[in-house]
C-alpha positions as CSV (number, residue, x, y, z in Angstrom):
1,M,-23.1,-44.8,-9.5
2,S,-23.6,-43.1,-12.8
3,T,-21.3,-43.6,-15.8
4,S,-19.8,-40.2,-15.4
5,F,-16.1,-39.7,-15.5
6,L,-14.2,-39.6,-12.3
7,E,-11.2,-37.4,-11.4
8,I,-8.7,-37.4,-8.7
9,V,-7.9,-33.9,-7.3
10,E,-5.8,-32.4,-4.6
11,L,-7.9,-30.2,-2.5
12,P,-6.6,-26.8,-1.2
13,D,-6.1,-28.3,2.3
14,G,-3.8,-31.1,0.9
15,R,-6.3,-33.9,1.0
16,I,-6.8,-36.0,-2.1
17,A,-10.4,-36.5,-3.4
18,L,-12.2,-38.7,-5.9
19,R,-15.1,-36.9,-7.5
20,R,-17.3,-36.9,-10.6
21,S,-15.6,-34.7,-13.1
22,E,-18.6,-32.7,-14.2
23,E,-19.6,-31.7,-10.7
24,E,-18.0,-29.5,-8.0
25,N,-20.1,-31.2,-5.4
26,E,-19.1,-33.4,-2.4
27,P,-16.2,-35.8,-3.2
28,L,-17.1,-39.5,-3.3
29,V,-13.9,-40.4,-1.4
30,I,-11.3,-38.4,0.5
31,I,-7.8,-39.6,1.4
32,E,-5.9,-37.7,4.1
33,F,-2.3,-38.5,5.0
34,S,-0.8,-37.5,8.3
35,G,2.3,-35.4,8.5
36,D,4.3,-38.5,9.4
37,A,3.0,-40.4,6.4
38,K,3.7,-37.4,4.1
39,G,7.3,-37.4,5.4
40,F,7.7,-41.1,4.8
41,L,6.3,-40.8,1.3
42,H,8.7,-37.9,0.5
43,G,6.0,-35.8,-1.2
44,Q,4.7,-38.7,-3.3
45,Q,1.3,-38.9,-1.4
46,V,-0.7,-38.0,-4.5
47,E,0.8,-40.9,-6.5
48,V,0.1,-43.3,-3.6
49,A,-3.5,-42.0,-3.3
50,K,-4.0,-42.5,-7.1
51,A,-2.9,-46.1,-6.7
52,M,-5.2,-46.6,-3.8
53,L,-8.2,-45.1,-5.6
54,N,-7.4,-47.1,-8.8
55,V,-7.6,-50.4,-7.0
56,G,-10.8,-49.3,-5.1
57,V,-12.5,-48.3,-8.4
58,Q,-11.5,-51.6,-10.0
59,M,-12.9,-53.6,-7.1
60,A,-16.1,-51.6,-7.1
61,A,-16.5,-52.3,-10.9
62,R,-16.0,-56.0,-10.4
63,M,-18.6,-56.0,-7.6
64,A,-21.0,-54.1,-9.8
65,E,-20.6,-56.8,-12.5
66,G,-21.6,-59.4,-9.9
67,E,-18.2,-60.8,-9.1
68,K,-18.2,-62.1,-5.5
69,I,-15.5,-60.6,-3.5
70,E,-13.9,-63.0,-1.1
71,E,-14.9,-62.2,2.5
72,G,-12.7,-63.0,5.4
73,P,-10.7,-61.4,8.1
74,R,-10.0,-57.8,7.3
75,V,-6.3,-57.3,8.3
76,L,-4.5,-54.3,7.2
77,H,-0.7,-54.7,6.8
């Protein structure tokens, strides 16, 4: 991935996307919350998506630096 800046945007259809800031091309990642999830989050889904993307970008940076990410069972809680 290039060293361009990344931005988090809310798309017209309500999905949240991570994309390169200087491009209007295809997003790198898209997060879509169901109606039930949006209700549970009381309209704060953009903030939750930002937190999710922040952790993902940090992990990708660590991996790019050669840090071994512990592998094991992938259980989502």
